[in-house]
Structures are given as structure tokens and as C-alpha cells.
N, C-alpha and C positions, 0 to 999 in steps of 0.2 A: 537451473533454478535462478530466479531474481529475487532476491530477501532484502532487497531494499526497496520493496515498494508497500506501499498501503491503501487504501481504499477506504471509501466513505460505506462501506458496509457493515451492516447494525443488524442486530437481533429483532429486527421489526424496527418501525421507526418510534421515537419517544412519541411519549402522546402528545406531547408539544408542538411539534415536528410533520402535522399532519397539512387558496388565501382568503381573510376574509377583509375586505378594503377597512382600513382603517378611519373613521372621520376626526377624531381630535387632533390630527397634524394633515390634513389633507395635501400641505404644499410638501411635505417630506417623499421624497421621489423614490427611497427606500421603502415605504407604505403602499405604494402604489402598484397594482396589478400588473403584471407584464405584458405588455402591449406589444404592435407590430405583427411584421410574417412569424413564420413556423409555430403559431398558438401561444406566439408572445415569447418576448427574450428579455433578458436583466437590460436594464438600464444603463448601460456602464458608464455611457458619456455623461450621466446627470451625479451618479453619487460620490456623494465628498467624505472627507472624515468624520465632521461635525455632525453629521446625519444619523451616526451608527446608535451613540446612547439614545436620543431622544426615539430614533424607531424601533430597539430592541424594547425599550420600557412601553412606549406604546402597544407593540406590538403584543407583549405579555399580558396588557389591560384588557386587548382585544380579545385573547385568548382566554383567560379569566369570565370574560360577560360568557362566549361561546360554552365554556363546561358548565355556568350556572344558569343557564337557560336550559343545556342536556339534565342537569341534574333536578332541574324544578318541572322536570316533565313528571305530571301525574300516573300517564299509564304505568302500568305494567312495564317491567322492562323485556325490550325484546332485541332481536338482533338490529333490526331497521332503528329503532328508537335510542338505542344505546350502541352498539359497534360501528354500524354504518354511519350513524351520528358523528362517532368519534373521528372517523376518518375524514369527515368535512370540518375538523376545528385544525385550528391553529396553523393555517396556511400563511397567513401572510407573516405569522412567527417563522415558519420554516423558511420562507423566500428571503426576509431580512439576513436570518442566521447563514444560510448557507453563503448570501455575499459577505456577511462576515468571516466567515471560517477561509475564501478565495482570497481576502485580504490578509487576514492572519499568514497563508503560506505562500503567498507571493508578493505581497507590498507592503511588507513586515516593517515599518521604520519608527523610529522612537515615539512619533505622536500617535499612531493606532497602538502603540503597545502598551501606553498609559489609558487606552480606553479598553483595551483587552484584560490589562488587571482587572478594572475598578468592573466589569461586566461579568468575565466566568464565575466569580461566586456568587453573582445576581441571576446569571441563568442557571446554574445548578442548583440553586434554592429555590427557583419556581418549577425545575424540573419536579424536585420533591414534592411540593405545594399540590403538583396535578396528582402524583402518583399515592401520598396519601389522600388525597381527598376518600373521604371515608364512605360518602352517598355515591360518589361514582365505582369507587371500587365492588361496593354492595350491588348496584346495578349489570357491572359487566360480570361480578359473581354469580348473580342471578340467570343470565343469559349461561354461561359456562355452566354450570349445573342443570339446566333447565333441560324436561324429555324430551322438549323439541330440538333440540339442538341435533338429534339425530335426521329432522328433517330437513336442516341446512344442508347446501351443497358443498362438496368436499371442500373447497377453497373459503370458505364460510366457516365453517369448521374449524377450518387450520388460523384463522384471524380470531375467533373465536378463543382459540388454545395461546394464542402470541400473546393476546392483552391479556389473558387471565395470568400467566405465566410470568411476564414480565411486571405486572403489579405485583405481584405476589412475592416476587425476587428482588422488588425495590420498597418492600418494606412497607407493602398497602397493607398487613394483617399485624402488625407489631403494636405494643400499646403506646400511648402517647409520651412516657419517656423516652420510649427507643426511639421514636419515630423523629422526636426534638434531635437528640443525638445524630441520630444520621444525616440530618438537614447539617447540623455543627460538621461532622466529617465531610458530608461531601462540598460544603461550602470552601473547606480550609482544604480540600484535594484539588480543587478548579485552579484556584491560587495557584498552588504546589506545583500541578502541569504549567500553567502558563510561564510562572518563573524559569522551569527546567525546560521549557521550548525556548524561551526568550536566552536565556546563558549559553544554550549549545549555540543559536545563531549568532550570539555576540561571537564566541568564540573561530566560528568558520567565518566570519568577516574582518575580526581582530589579528588574524594571526599566518597571512602568508608568509611564506616563503620568498623573499626578493634578489634575483641573478642579476649580478652586476656584470660580469665578461662571459665572452664567447667560449671561455673554459668551461664556464656553471654549466653551460648547456651541453656539453660534451654526451653523444648517444642520443639527444633526443631529434624527432624528425621535424620535420619543415612545420607539417600542421601543428605538433604541441610547441613549438618554438612561437606560430604565430598565436596561438588561441593564450600561452602567457605574456607574450607581450600586449597582446589587446588587455588580459585582465591588468595588467601594472596601467596600463594609460586608463584604465578605466579609475583607475587609485591616484593618479597625477604623478603617474612616473613616468610619461614617457619615454623612450631609448633604454630601457630595462624588461627584465620580465618577472611574473610575479606566476608563482606556484601556489593556488589557494586553497582554503585549507577543507576540502570537499572532495569526498572520493572521484568524482567524474575527472578532477584535476590532479590526485595523488598519485593514484592507480597507474597512468599512462608514465609518471616521473618515473615511479618505483619501480616499472619496468624497464624503461629503457636505459634510463641513467647510467651513465659511466662513473661517476662520482657518489662512490659510497659515502662520506662524510655529509654532504646533501642531501642523499635517501634516507640517512638516518634523522639527520634534522626534518625534512617531509612528514616523515615516519611518526617522528616523538608529537609535530603538531597536529598530527591527524589524530591520534590515538589517545592524547592526552585532552581532547575538547573536553571540559566540564568537569576536570580533575586537576586544576591547576592552581588550588590552592589560594584563590584569588576570588575576586567580588562575584564572581560568574562560575564556582564552584558548584557542582551539585550535590556533595556527597551527602550533605546534612540532610538536604530536600527529600534523597531518594528514603532515608532511612525513617524521616518521617509519612512520606507517602506509604511505606511496606506497614508502618505498625497501624496508621490510621486504614488500611486496607486488611489487615488482619483482624481490628476490632470493628470495622463493618460486617465481615463473612461471620464473626461470631453473631452480633447482634441478629442478623438475619439465617441464624441457624446453620452456619455450614463449618466444617474444620476451621479450614483454611481459605484466603482468596480465592487458590485455585480451584478448590473444588464447586465453591459459588461460580466462579466464568466458567468452567467445563460441562455445567450442568446441561445447559441446553445444545453444546455444541456437540460432533459426531464423535469423537473419544467419549463425552460423558464424563472419564472420570479424568483426576491426573493421572494414578496410575499407570491408566492404557496408553496415554499420550508418552507417557516416562519408557514404556516398554517399547513404542515404537521407536522410540529415539536411540534409545541402547541399545538396542538390536542392529543397527545402523553406525553406531559409534565407535563400536571393536573394530569392523573390516576397513572403517574409512578412517581411523588412527594408525594401523597395519598399512595400510597404502601412503600415507605421509611419511613412513619411514622409510620406505621404499623412494618416494619422491625425493626426500633430503639426501638421501644416500646418492641419488643420481648428481643431484647437485654439488655437492660435496668434493665428487670426482670431477667434477668440470673445475670448480672453483679451485680443487688442489693442483691444477696442472696449470692454472692460470700464473703463477708468481707466489707470491708474498700468503705464507699460509695465513687463512682467514676460516672461523665455524661460522655457518650460513646462521645468519641474524634475522629476525622478524623483515627488518628492510631490506634483505639479501631474497627474500622467497622467492618476488613475484620478478626482479631479476635472473636469478638462475633458474628458476622455472622455463623464461624464456629461453634461454638458451639451451634448456634439454630439449622444449620443443622441437628446436630448428636442428637440434643431432640426432633424436630419436626419430621425427616424423619429417625432416628436411621442411618443418613448415613455421614458418615466420609472421607474429600476426603483422609488420610492418610490409609486407608480401600483400596479406591480406585487406589491410586499411584502405588501401587505393580503388578498391571496388565498393568498399563502405559508405557510399555516399547519402546520407540523413535523408536528403531529399527522395531520391529513389528507394529505400526502404519503406517509406512513408507509402509511397506508390505502390511497391510490391504487397503492404499489409494491408491496402485498398483491393489489392487484384483477390489475394487470398482471401477474403470479407466478401467478394465478388462469386468466389466458388466455391465457400464452403455456407455461405448464410445468404447470398442472393441480394447482395447492399452493391449501391453503385453510391460513390463520393463525389459531389460536385461545389467548387468551391463556392464561395456567397461573399458579398459584398455589400456593403450596408448597416452591417451588425453592429452594434456597438460592445467594443473588448475593452479590458480595464489595463493593457497595453499594449504598445505597439507588435511586441512581438508576437501576439497571438490572431492566431486564423481561425476562421470557421467555415465549416461545409457542410453541407445537404446530405445526409443520407435517404436514399431512398430504396423501393423494392425494384428490382430488377427488371422482374416480371411484369410488374403494373403499372410502374412507374409512381405509386405512392409515397408520399413522403412517411419516415420511420422516426427520424429524428433529427437534431444537430451535433457536430462533433467539433469540438474547442481543440486548439494544439497551441501550447503553450512550450518549447521544448528550452527555451538557455535558461541556463546563469546569468543570478543579477542581482544585486545587492538588494536585502529585504525579501528573498526568495530564499525557503529553505531549501536542505539539500534533500538529495535523493528522486524519485521518481513517483509519479501518484496518478490515481483516477479519482475522478469528479464526477458525482451526480448533482448537476444543477436541479433539475427537474426529473421526478420520475414517471415512467410510463404507467398510463391506469385506463382503465374506462367505466367506472365508479360513475363520475360525472362527466359522460362524453368522452371520445375518444382523446387522450390526453396523451402528446408522444414525450418521449424521454428528449433532453439534453443534457451530455455526457463531454466530458474533458479529460486530455491526456496532458502532465506534465511532466515535464524533465530539467535538466540542470545540465545538457551539453554544451561546450565551449565555442564559442563564436570564431572566427580565424578573422581574416582580412576581409574586407567588404567584396562583395564578390565572387568570392571563393567557396567552392562546395564546403561544407561540412561533414569531414571525414571521422568517423566513429570507429571504434573497436568491435570485435565478436562480441563481447559483452554483453559491451552498450546496445551493440544491435537485439540481441537476446530479451536486454531488458524493453526496448523498444516494441519487440512483437508482444511480450509479456504484458506492458499497462493497454496496451491496446484490446489484450482479451478480457481485460476488464470492462473495456468498452462497450466491447463485442456483446457483454453478456449483459450488461443494460440495453443495448439498443433492438437486441433481441428477444428482450421480454414482453410478453402476452399474458398479464393479468389483468385484475378486474380493480383491486385493491391496491390504494399505492405505497400501503404499510408492506406487502408482500414482492415487490416489485423489484426487478431487474438485478441488484449487488446485494438486496438486503437479507442476506443468508448470513447460516453461521460462520463463525470466523476460521473454522478448520475448512473448511467447502468452499469459501469464495476465491480460495488461490488456486482452486484444480480447474476452472477454466480458463485462466491467465496463464498457467504453467502449460497448460497442453498448448496452446497458440503457439508458443515457441519452437514447436517442433517444426512448423511449417518454414519458420527461416530457410534451414538448411537443405528445403527440397530442392531440386535442381529446377525445377518449374519457376521457382523464385530466383533462384541463384543465375540461372542463365537469361532470365527477362531485365531482372532489378539489379543485379552486382555487375556495376557498370562501372569500368574505369574512367579516375575524372578525369582524366586529359585524352585516351584516346576513345573513349566511349566502348571499346569492346567488353564482351562479358569474358565475366570471370573463368580463366581455363577450364578445361575437365581435370587436369591431372591438378589442378591447386583444390578443386574440391574434392578429387577422393580422398590429399592429405589431410583437407577438415576433417571429413567422414573419418578416416582412421585414428584420427587424432581425438574424438568427439568425449572420450571418455579420460583423454590426460586430464592432470591437473585435480581431478575428482576428489580426492584424498584432502588436500589443501582447502577447495570451496566447501566439500561436507564438514570438517574438522570445524573451520572458521565460523561455519553457521552454528553446527549444533552446539558449539561450545556458547554462542549466546542463548540459544533455546534451552539447553539444559541448566544452564546458572538463572533465565528467566522463570524456570519450573521449581526448580531449589528455594531460590527468593520466596517465593507464594507459594511455596509450601512448607515454609521454615516457622509459622505461627507468627506471634508478636513479640518474639526476642527481639531486642535492640540489634540492629547492627550496622556495622560497618563496612560498607558499599565495597572499598577495595579491599580490604582484609578477607571476605567474605567471598568475592571472585578469586581470590588469587588462594585461598583454601581449598574450595570447590574444584578450581579446574584442576590444582595440584593431586587433589583427590581421584577424580577422572582421568587422567594420565595425559591433561593437555600437553601435545607436542610443544616445546620451548621454542620452537620458529615460527610460531602462528599466534596470533592474540583473537579473541572472542572478534566476531565480524562490526558486532558494536557495543565497545565497551560498556559496562553499566553507567559510567557517567555522563553519557553520549546517547543512552539506550532510549532514542524518543519512543521507536513503537511501545514500548512498556511504561516510560516515565513522563510519556506527554499527555497520557488519557489512560482508557482505561481500555482501548479498542485492540491492544493485543498482549496487556498482561498476562501474565501466564497462558499466553497464547502465541508464544512465538513458533512453537512445535508447529503451529497448522500449515506451514511451507512442506517440512516433509510429509505433513498428513497427507496435504494435498495433493504433494508430489508422486504419494502412493498410488492414488488414482490415477493422476495424469500418466504416469508410466504404464497401467494396464490398459488405460482407455487409449491409448494410441496403437499398442497392441491389437485394438480391434479393427483398426484402420490398416495397419501391416496383415492383418491375419486375413484382411478381405482384399480390396482389388488397388490398395497402396492411400496415401493420404488424402486424395483426393475423391475416396469412394463416395460416391452421393448416397448411398442407401445409408454408409454408417453415419455420414456424415446429416442427414435427416433424423434420424434417430439422437444424434446427438443435442440436433434444435430442441426435437421436439421433447426431449424429457431432462437436458440439463440447463442448454443456454434461455429457454425462452418464458420457466415454469417458477422463476424467481422464489419464493421461500413459499409455493402454493403447497408442495410435497415435502416429506421427511428425507431430507438429502439421502441418506443411505439407501432409502425407496426409490429416489427417482437416478440413484448411481445404477442398481438394479434393473432397472427399466431400459436402461441406456444398453447397458453390457450384458443383460444376463444373470449376474453372479456379483458377487464382493467381493473388492480388488484384496489379492494378498500381496505380500513384500515382494516377491520372487521377479515380478517385473520391476521394481525399483531399483533392484540389485544390479538388473540384467543390464540397466540405463544407464547405470552410475559405473559399471566394469567392475563391479565389488561379487566375490563367491556367491554364487546364489543358495541358501542353505536346504538342506537335504532332510 
């Protein structure tokens, strides 16, 4: 499970995010319709920072005019003149907002940050303005409650449900005073989210550990050394080595460095992001965010923020989500005790007595892996070339989804690192969409890995194809040398590509229901499912090629990988669940004033969190839940989705194997292509023929299966 990713998935599009050409600023490239090949592409070569504020402001004005025209229609509300009409509003704002979000996540320098701080509350206020438009909501409500709704197609009925519930859940039914307070809350939250994200980015960019001598590099492979040298050179420190404050740099250093003192230093830098008591400390922001969320939930008629967030999710209630987490927590902690005992035994043999600490876990886990399974990550890594694995992903997409990928040139990109491929249907040669790939870490780019949809597929106004991107933070080595990645990074690569395939497979009419626009605890299902194909012999034999000899990974090494597939699952599960449980408990605590550090510490103590592990995302840097509402009270989603994932993959293993075409077709038809046109529980049952229980998940992780 790759619990570091995030997508642009929404519970349906925002009403403002549905392009009309602006006439007030015809020379602002951000306001122009996307032109060129492939149904139009973003003109990244023409965009500039100074264009964002006027473009966003004009796009909001254009959207206001569209909504005013819609609500001025004197004809009785109908699906066509209200909901279908809504689908065709706000397109310019959607396009400008997409480019704005790309800058925020990949090119976030000081000048952009000032624009972001100014515009975030304005965009939040505009969204509320649409949701609180009484004339508009009355029209939506009339269509939703009309007897004629039964005559609509299932997809149209789903769209009616989506609009009605999104507006109602966003305060459309509140009185004037409550609406005013809601606007104030959402504007303040938008500002807090922006500051939170910028604080984490500042700590990631400002706290590298600089290595001065060869002795500081003890235990590190050539590829890790090369990446650290490149990172230092990028900071004007040629001749030294820098371990940057991101997961992609931290994890390999903690796994291989024999310098315990430096491991601790790198670890403390990383886990204390946003928690250093300085200008970038996030604790006060978090406390305010939690109180505002609690107040907003009560305004909207919900006991807590978690109840509001989960109402339209698969889990439906915080209690159901928590029950799943707690069912897995106990066996996961028990497994950690076993893992720590194994590590402590090795540490005891090595010399001076030490007690396994959090900065030792990865280091000694790697020693246990070698001792128990004769598997050394450094033995595997030479076969995991980033570009070869990308080719492997393309091959899997061809086998399961019938896609081909061809590199294209001449398409503008926002950074030289970004490359573009055209996706076609293998059988017909028909254009499906574009895939942008931005794989490398750099200053101004947030850490982690994620997928974006630049444009959603739709058939509402003709055949509109999608544009998707995958983004990562792999470390570049020396020029001309292949980038070697870890097995976990390779899994993350496949995971994010699963999100992209979800978007590329979309076959819906209305853009609000397209691609990854599904509930939060369902969107990670397709992506986590694709991780399974990395370890298939077909991929490893063809694409896991040694970077020097070109020979495929030996069968005996593949057998070791397979044998060790559940190794360290205690750590991986507890590290993730610690974050997920704290997230849920923060958001079911109501309106009490919370000290984030104390709450985190006390909650983990009550849970029995092993002292050798910290949360995967500590509260002061937990961007999933405090950079926006997206995963708030929803980080459990990865476990909920993995419950589906484990069960779904067993549909293949029960059949003819991972490339069973009949199962793949059911998967495409019922999951990947349907977007949000169908309730996710129904979609899963249509694919699998049953609901997913917990047993497959426990088997996948090597935990005891409940009786």
C-alpha cells in the first residue's frame, strides 16, 4: 500500500469547476481555451505568474454571469436547463484553477506563494457564493424532487443526486446568518490550509543534513551517494552530499547508513517538519483548523467533521471506518513486536548494547530481511530502473486495458523534466488521452507522489478526451546514468499509474462524474490494485533488467521477493494506521480546543503504539488532512480501499491469473470506466459478485485470518 499519494478525486466537481471564453482579458493566455492537438492542451509555454490573479478573478466573474443566466431562465426547472446547463458552466475557471494547482504543487516559489495566500480565501468565498445561491439551489432541488426524475437515465439520476447532496451538504439550506458564518469559516480555512502547506514545504527545503566526509557516507550505495551529491550541488555545495528533508531521501538513508548518529539527525529533521516552534510551526494552525471544522459541521447539522465527511463515502460513518482500522490494528501491533524482537536479536550480536529506536527500524529491518530471506534491497535495486519500469507499466496497461503509449513532442510543459505520451486504444488506434510524467524532486515541488487530471473525459459536449499526469519525487543521479529506485518506490510508481488508468479508462457523459471523481475511500482501490502487477513474472522478466548487464532479474531473486512479500507488514501497517486513527480521533473530538502534539502523544499511548515507530505522517506535517479537506477524517481510505484491493486481486488468482482477460474486462467495465455514475458498493458487487470481507486483506498482509 502506498499511503503517500493523493489524487484530485472529488465527491463530484465543484459547481465552479465545470470553459467559457473570457472577453474582458482576451490577451491573458490563462483565459484562452486550450488549443492545438489532442483536443487542446495547456499552453504552459505562455503562462506567467503575473497572469494568475487577474485570470482567476475574471474566470470567477465569467462563472457568475453564467450562473445568473441559468437562474434567470423563466422556464420550469428541468434536467436539461438546470443540471445539464450547470455542467457547461465554469469551464474557464476550472482550467485556470487546474494550472494554478499545478503551480502550487510543482513550482511553488516565494512569488507564487504570495499569490496563493491572497487567492485561496477568495476562491473559497466564490465557491460558497455558488453553493449558497438560493435561486440555483431551488432549481436543483426541483429537478431532484420532480416525478420526472424517474424518466432520466441512471447516469442523469446519479448526477441529480450528486448536485443536490453536494449543495445541501455545503450549506444551501442554511439561514442567512448561518450562511454568512459558513463563508467566514471557509475563507479562514482556505488561508490556514495554504499557510500549513507552505510551512511544510519550507521545512522540507530548509532542513537538509549536509555530509562532509567519506566517513559520513558509510553504508550508502553508489546511487544514494550520487543522488546526495546532486542534491548538494543544487544547493551550491559541490563536493559535499545533502540528505534532503523528503521521504525519498530519508528512507534510503535510514535503511543503509551505518552512522547511527546521522540516522537520528535525518530522522528528527523529517519527523519534526512543521513542529520546530519557529515561524513555520503548524500546531497553532491545526488547533484553529480543527475548531473551525467542528463549528462548520455543527452549522451543517452533523455531530462532528468526521460524520459530515463520511456521509457520502463507502464507510458512511466514522464508527464503521474505525471498526475496520481497529480490527487490523491489534494483529499489526502484535506483528511489530515480533519484528522488533528479530531486530533486537541482531543488534545485540553486533556489539555495544542499544535499544531499537525509530531511526534504527529501517536499518535493522533490512538486516533481518537479509538474514531471514537472504534478500538484500541493494541486490534488487540494480534491476529497478525507473525508465524500464515505466515501460513495464505501459505493457501492463496494454494487457489489461488495451492501451498503447507513444511519446509526443511539441506539447508545452511547465518544466524540462516533464514528458508527454499519447494514449491510444490498441485495437482501433483511437486517441484516448495524454499522460504527462513529472518524476523528479526539485525546489518548489511538494514531496510525495500524486496524480492530477488536467481535463476530465466527457461525452456531454462531444467526445472530450482526458489529460492526466503522474508526479513523483525520485532523486536524479549523475547525468546519463539510469535512476535506480527501491521496491517500495516501484510500488508507488505503479500505484499512481493506477490512478492515471482510472482517469484514462473513463467512459461517461457528464464531466462531474468522470474518472477519479469518486468517493475518497473508493478512489484508492484502482490504484492500490495495480500495485500487484509489479511483482508478476511477466513484468519482472521483461522490465526488471540490470542497469549494467541488461540481464533480467534472476528467478531465484524473484522467488525471494515473493517469499518476503509480507515481510515488515507490521511496521508498514502500524505506521499508516497510527496516522489514520489519529486523523479520525482528531475529527470526532468535537469542538474541544486541542494541543496537536499532546493529542497525538496521548492518543498513540492509549492505542498502544509501539515506541519504535512514529506515525507515517505526524500531525504537524499531515498534509493529507490539513492542506485541505480532501483526506480529512478520510486517511482510513487507504485501508478501506485495500480491503477491496485484496479481494479484487483474488478474483484474478481464482481465475487464470493476473492477466485473465475475462476478469480484466469485468474490472474495466464495472470499476475503471464508470467513474461516479454508479454507487461504488454496487459497482464492486457488479465486478466481484459479492461484497469484500476482511479475510483477503489479512491474507495479503500475512496476518491471522479471523475465524
